C-alpha positions as CSV (number, residue, x, y, z in Angstrom):
1,M,0.1,-0.1,-0.1
2,N,1.7,3.1,-1.1
3,I,1.1,6.4,-0.8
4,T,3.0,9.3,-2.8
5,R,3.9,13.1,-3.0
6,R,4.9,15.4,-6.0
7,Q,5.6,18.7,-9.1
8,F,2.4,20.1,-9.1
9,V,0.0,21.6,-11.6
10,P,-3.2,22.7,-10.3
11,L,-6.4,21.4,-11.4
12,A,-8.7,24.1,-11.1
13,A,-10.1,25.6,-14.1
14,G,-7.9,28.1,-15.9
15,A,-4.9,27.4,-14.0
16,A,-3.5,24.4,-16.1
17,A,-0.4,26.2,-16.6
18,A,0.4,26.5,-13.3
19,M,3.0,24.3,-11.5
20,F,2.4,23.1,-8.0
21,G,2.8,19.8,-6.3
22,L,1.7,15.6,-1.0
23,A,3.8,6.3,7.9
24,G,3.4,4.1,12.2
25,C,0.5,5.6,13.7
26,G,1.0,8.3,16.3
27,S,-2.5,9.3,17.2
28,E,-2.6,12.8,19.1
29,P,-5.0,14.6,17.5
30,A,-4.7,18.6,17.4
31,T,-7.5,20.8,16.3
32,T,-6.3,23.7,13.9
33,G,-9.1,24.4,11.7
34,S,-11.4,27.7,12.3
35,A,-14.7,27.8,13.2
36,P,-17.5,26.9,10.6
37,A,-17.8,29.1,7.6
38,D,-20.8,31.8,7.7
39,N,-21.4,30.7,4.0
40,A,-21.1,26.9,4.0
41,G,-21.7,25.0,0.8
42,S,-24.8,23.4,0.3
43,A,-23.5,20.1,1.9
44,E,-24.0,22.1,5.4
45,A,-27.1,20.1,6.2
46,T,-25.7,16.8,5.5
47,S,-22.8,17.6,7.8
48,D,-24.9,17.7,10.9
49,G,-27.3,14.7,10.3
50,E,-26.3,12.2,7.5
51,L,-22.2,12.0,7.4
52,T,-20.8,9.4,9.6
53,L,-18.0,11.3,11.2
54,L,-15.5,10.1,13.9
55,T,-16.5,12.9,15.8
56,A,-19.8,14.7,15.5
57,G,-19.4,18.3,13.7
58,T,-15.8,17.7,13.1
59,L,-13.9,16.8,10.0
60,T,-10.6,14.5,11.0
61,F,-7.9,14.0,8.6
62,A,-5.0,11.7,9.1
63,T,-1.8,13.3,7.9
64,S,2.0,12.6,8.2
65,P,3.1,16.5,8.6
66,D,6.7,16.4,7.2
67,Y,6.3,17.0,3.4
68,P,6.6,20.7,3.0
69,P,5.0,22.5,1.2
70,F,2.0,20.4,1.7
71,E,2.1,19.6,5.6
72,N,4.4,20.3,8.0
73,L,4.4,21.2,12.0
74,V,5.7,24.7,12.7
75,D,5.5,25.8,16.3
76,G,2.7,23.1,17.0
77,E,0.8,24.4,14.0
78,Y,-0.1,22.4,11.0
79,V,0.8,24.5,7.9
80,G,1.0,23.9,4.5
81,L,-1.1,23.6,1.4
82,D,-2.5,20.4,2.3
83,M,-3.6,21.5,5.6
84,D,-5.3,24.8,4.2
85,L,-7.6,22.9,2.1
86,G,-8.4,20.5,4.5
87,R,-9.5,23.7,6.6
88,A,-11.3,25.4,3.4
89,I,-13.2,21.9,2.8
90,A,-14.2,21.6,6.3
91,D,-15.4,25.1,6.5
92,Y,-17.2,24.7,3.4
93,L,-19.5,21.9,5.1
94,G,-19.9,23.5,8.1
95,L,-17.6,21.6,10.2
96,E,-14.5,22.0,12.6
97,C,-10.9,20.8,11.2
98,E,-8.9,18.2,12.8
99,Y,-5.5,16.6,12.2
100,T,-4.2,13.5,13.7
101,N,-0.3,12.7,13.2
102,I,-0.1,8.8,11.3
103,D,3.4,8.0,9.7
104,F,2.7,8.1,6.0
105,D,2.6,4.4,5.1
106,G,0.1,4.0,8.0
107,I,-2.2,6.3,6.6
108,V,-4.1,4.1,4.1
109,P,-4.5,1.3,6.6
110,A,-5.5,3.4,9.3
111,I,-8.8,4.7,6.8
112,V,-9.4,1.1,5.9
113,A,-9.4,0.0,9.6
114,G,-11.3,3.1,10.8
115,G,-11.3,4.6,14.1
116,Q,-8.5,7.1,13.9
117,A,-9.4,9.6,11.3
118,D,-12.2,10.2,8.7
119,A,-10.0,10.7,5.6
120,G,-6.4,10.9,4.9
121,L,-4.8,14.0,3.4
122,S,-1.2,14.0,3.2
123,G,0.0,14.3,-0.3
124,I,-1.5,10.9,-1.2
125,S,-0.8,10.0,-5.1
126,I,-3.6,7.7,-6.5
127,T,-2.3,4.5,-7.5
128,P,-4.2,1.1,-8.3
129,E,-3.2,-0.6,-5.3
130,R,-4.4,2.5,-3.1
131,E,-7.9,2.5,-5.2
132,D,-8.0,-1.4,-3.9
133,Q,-7.9,-0.5,-0.3
134,V,-9.7,3.1,-0.3
135,D,-11.5,5.5,-2.6
136,F,-10.2,8.7,-3.5
137,S,-11.3,12.3,-4.1
138,E,-11.1,14.3,-7.5
139,P,-7.7,15.3,-7.9
140,Y,-6.5,18.6,-6.4
141,Y,-2.9,18.7,-7.5
142,I,-0.3,16.9,-10.1
143,D,3.3,15.9,-9.3
144,N,6.5,14.4,-10.9
145,Q,9.4,12.5,-9.5
146,A,12.8,14.0,-8.6
147,V,16.4,12.6,-7.2
148,A,18.7,14.7,-5.6
149,V,22.3,14.0,-4.3
150,M,24.9,16.3,-2.4
151,S,26.1,19.1,-4.7
152,D,29.6,18.2,-4.4
153,N,29.1,14.9,-5.5
154,T,31.0,14.3,-8.8
155,A,30.1,10.6,-9.1
156,I,26.3,11.1,-9.8
157,T,25.4,14.0,-12.3
158,E,22.6,15.2,-14.4
159,D,24.5,14.1,-17.2
160,N,24.9,10.4,-15.9
161,A,22.2,10.3,-13.1
162,T,20.0,7.5,-15.0
163,E,23.0,5.0,-15.3
164,A,25.1,5.9,-12.2
165,L,21.6,5.7,-9.8
166,N,21.3,2.2,-11.1
167,S,24.1,0.6,-9.2
168,E,24.7,-2.0,-6.5
169,N,27.0,0.6,-4.9
170,V,24.4,3.5,-4.7
171,T,22.1,3.9,-1.9
172,I,18.9,5.9,-2.5
173,A,17.2,7.0,0.6
174,V,13.2,7.3,0.3
175,Q,10.4,7.6,2.3
176,S,8.4,4.4,3.4
177,G,5.3,3.4,1.2
178,S,5.7,6.5,-0.9
179,T,5.8,6.5,-4.8
180,G,9.2,7.7,-4.4
181,A,9.8,4.3,-3.2
182,D,8.3,2.8,-6.0
183,H,9.8,5.1,-8.3
184,A,13.5,4.2,-7.1
185,A,12.5,0.6,-7.0
186,E,11.2,0.6,-10.9
187,F,14.0,2.9,-12.5
188,F,16.8,2.0,-10.3
189,P,16.4,-1.7,-9.2
190,N,20.4,-2.5,-8.8
191,A,20.5,0.4,-6.0
192,E,20.1,-0.3,-2.7
193,Q,17.0,1.4,-1.0
194,L,17.1,3.0,2.6
195,P,13.5,3.8,3.8
196,F,13.0,6.0,6.6
197,P,9.2,7.0,8.0
198,N,9.8,10.8,7.4
199,F,10.9,12.0,4.4
200,T,13.1,14.7,6.2
201,D,15.2,11.8,7.6
202,A,15.9,10.7,3.9
203,F,17.5,14.1,3.1
204,A,19.3,13.8,6.3
205,A,20.7,10.7,5.8
206,V,22.3,12.2,2.3
207,Q,23.7,14.9,4.6
208,A,25.4,12.2,6.9
209,G,26.6,10.2,4.1
210,Q,24.2,7.0,4.9
211,A,23.1,7.6,1.7
212,D,24.3,8.9,-1.8
213,A,20.8,10.0,-3.1
214,V,17.2,11.0,-2.2
215,C,14.0,10.1,-4.6
216,G,10.7,11.7,-3.8
217,N,8.0,14.0,-5.3
218,S,9.4,16.9,-7.0
219,A,7.9,19.9,-5.1
220,V,8.8,18.5,-2.2
221,V,12.4,17.9,-3.2
222,E,12.5,21.7,-4.6
223,Q,11.4,22.8,-1.0
224,M,13.9,20.8,0.9
225,L,16.5,22.1,-1.3
226,A,15.4,25.7,-0.7
227,G,15.7,25.5,2.9
228,A,17.6,23.3,5.2
229,Y,19.5,21.3,2.6
230,S,20.7,23.4,0.0
231,D,23.9,22.0,-0.4
232,E,22.0,19.4,-2.3
233,H,20.6,19.6,-5.5
234,V,18.6,17.8,-8.1
235,V,20.4,15.4,-10.7
236,Y,17.4,13.6,-12.0
237,S,13.5,14.0,-12.8
238,S,10.7,12.2,-14.4
239,A,7.3,13.7,-15.6
240,T,5.2,10.7,-13.9
241,G,2.0,13.1,-13.4
242,E,0.9,11.6,-10.0
243,E,-2.5,12.9,-8.8
244,Y,-2.9,14.2,-5.3
245,A,-6.5,13.1,-3.8
246,I,-8.2,12.8,-0.4
247,A,-8.4,9.0,0.9
248,V,-11.8,8.0,2.1
249,S,-13.1,4.7,3.3
250,K,-14.9,2.5,0.9
251,D,-17.6,2.4,3.4
252,N,-18.2,6.2,3.9
253,P,-19.3,7.3,0.3
254,D,-21.3,10.2,1.7
255,L,-18.4,11.5,2.9
256,L,-16.5,11.2,-0.3
257,A,-19.7,13.0,-2.3
258,A,-19.3,15.7,0.5
259,I,-15.6,16.2,-0.1
260,N,-15.6,16.2,-3.7
261,E,-18.5,18.7,-3.8
262,A,-16.5,21.0,-1.5
263,I,-13.1,20.5,-3.9
264,A,-15.4,21.4,-6.8
265,A,-16.6,24.5,-5.3
266,L,-13.4,25.7,-4.1
267,Q,-11.9,25.2,-7.4
268,E,-14.7,27.0,-8.9
269,D,-14.2,29.9,-6.7
270,G,-10.5,30.3,-7.1
271,T,-9.8,29.1,-3.4
272,I,-7.7,26.2,-4.2
273,D,-5.5,28.5,-6.6
274,E,-5.1,30.9,-4.1
275,L,-3.9,28.3,-1.3
276,I,-1.4,27.1,-4.1
277,A,0.1,30.3,-4.7
278,A,0.4,31.0,-1.0
279,N,2.0,27.7,-0.2
280,M,4.0,26.8,-3.4
281,G,6.0,30.3,-3.7
């Protein structure tokens, strides 16, 4: 069961050219949503009486907040595109928004099992394997894959990356259960793979010399390189076109329909474009 993250193209109308991008189970919830919006959408009545939710009046999302610019914890606050989107969806539905931390590769199993969250919102790519387990909302972002190495690494360069990375002498750090792990396994099968629950740990492994490279979704890789890991650089990219979406239990079709209604409305009124612009700059 893989869940992934990605380089992004907004799916909202009129924004097709803009680029935008998304493990173990810690289940301590933290509420960061605002009060329900006064102009909640037409699904508001459903939210009170018909939607099956973990907590009445609250939409609880499972997330792994280690994947900026989609989800991150800053001074105890959930920030990022996905986190803002979750709050906007909850507001539209007339609900409070709450987030609970679950390691990335545990999110889909948690949604299947129930009892921890109503939906998964964490840079999750739609894949056939995941679709066997959960239902997905309409996509809200498209991303690609990228590989980064230390800037002083002369053995792996943009010119030779495709061949150099596919070597038994190379170790590639990835996030467990991610499409980055899948991509590395498919395109660099001879390399050793070093998985971590958190994507930031994969970057740190390259810094520490535990791994030669890190593979993951382009938008997140670029964000990491622009921040704490500026001494690494991209040597390889692949236009995988992965679609990010919200994971919902197959036993909760009413919630899926409500989330899809909210996404459509937020695309129509330009909210998703605004959130992308605010978080992906």
